[in-house]
C-alpha positions, 0 to 999 in steps of 0.5 A: 862433428862441428868441423864436419858441419862447418865443412859442409856449410862451406861446400854448400855455399861454394856450390850455391855461388857456382850455381849463381855464377852459372845462371848469370853466364847462361842469362848473359848468353841468352841475351847476347844475340838480342843485345848484338841485334839492338846494337847493330840495327838500332844504335848502329843505324841511328849513328849511321843516319846521324853521319849521313845527315852531315854528308853531301849525299843530296842526290841519287849518287852516293856521296858521304863526304862530310859537310858538318851542320850545313844541311841543318842550317839550310833545312831550318832556313827553308820556308817549307821546313819552317811550315812543317815545324809550325804545322807540327806545333799546332797539330801537337798542341790541339791534339794533346789538349783536346785528347786529354780534356775529352778523355778525362770527361769520358772517364768521369762519365763512365766512372760515375756508374752510368748504366751500360758502362761496358757498352760505353767503354767498348764504343769509346775504345773502338776507334783504337782498333782502326788504323790511321790510314782507315781513319784518314780515308773515312775522315777525308770524305767527311771533310772534302768540301766538293768543288762541283757539288757538296760532299761529306759534312757540307752535303749534310748541312745542305740537306738539313738547311744549315748551308751557312755552316759549309766550309772549305775544311781540308781545302782551306789554305788560310791561316788564322790569325795570320801573324807575320814574324820578320825573321821567319819565312812563314806566317803564324799561327793556325792553318785552318786545314789542319783542324779537321786532321786534329779532329780525326786524330782526337776521335781515334786516340781519345778512347786511349786517354779515357782508358788511362784516366779510368784506370787512374780513377779506379785506383783512387781510394773511395775513402778519400773522396768520401772524407772530403764530402763529409768535410763539406767539399762539393763535387767540383772541389773533390775533383779539383783538390783530390781527383785531379792531383792524384791523376797527375802521373796518369796525365804525364804518361798520357802526355808522353804517349800522345806527344810521341804519336803526334811527332811521328804522325805520317799515315793519317796526314798522308791519306787525309790531306797529303800535306796540302793545300800548299803544305798547310798540313805537311809535317816533318815526317811527310817531308822526310818521306818525300825528300828520300823517295821522291827527291833522293835527297838522303842527307836532308831526309836523314837530317829531318829524321835526326831532328825528330829523334832529338825531339822524341828523346827530349820528351822521353828521357826526362820521363824515364828519369822521373819514373826511375827517381819515383821508383827509388823514392818508393823503395 
């Protein structure tokens, strides 16, 4: 009897093992087409773009002869690309800081139990439903100064008697504080024409930050804040020593997403300023588009694309490693 039970147990174990192996094979076969597609159309094209960026493909005639890093050296020595990098750094810095601060303030206000919370949430999230192209067209009208007669904000200021607030907005070619560095061909720091672009981007994405922070606030146990208040902490101290530290993972996630968006910004700037005036708002993605489709300089365009990929990778890979480490610690 014991022998028969032992044989049945062994047979059952073998059948279970065969079932698991069969399920794994079926799962692998189901995933195989997607893996092949990703390998070819993502990583294969990334590798091809990297090779093209080190080729002599600088005209309409295909020439994939290898030139090494010459295209990158020439690109970074160009005044125009240096302006692109400056504009990208300025845009990302202002966009990131204002979005985080404004999103946190909105989330704190909504979380405070304000009447009509659902209405406010909808209003703040509504801009996310609009594409950057629509945003760029609308805000371009607001910030177009009007050469013959005022338009947009300048028209509003004229109508209410605040004409002294009129400005050139997206047509302003000045840079403040206009610092000159000997080894650079561009002047630093802030092109004033990029500020309206930042405001338009903040209008669209601050609701996203609000949603992230609101979810983070709702996940904080109210007992922690009540205990701090019982111990004599003021509301500002509760915010500083309890709420904000517990919101660090949310802040990190928001920084990754917003920086990723800013590095790839294209449609907003294309429709709002077109990169002008005088390349004061042009960013690498816009320059890459012109290099490829206007100048047919495929190698330079591929080099710009590779640089953007490296920047995004430097941002996202450490974040993914941090998340994996945090999950392993929790387990």
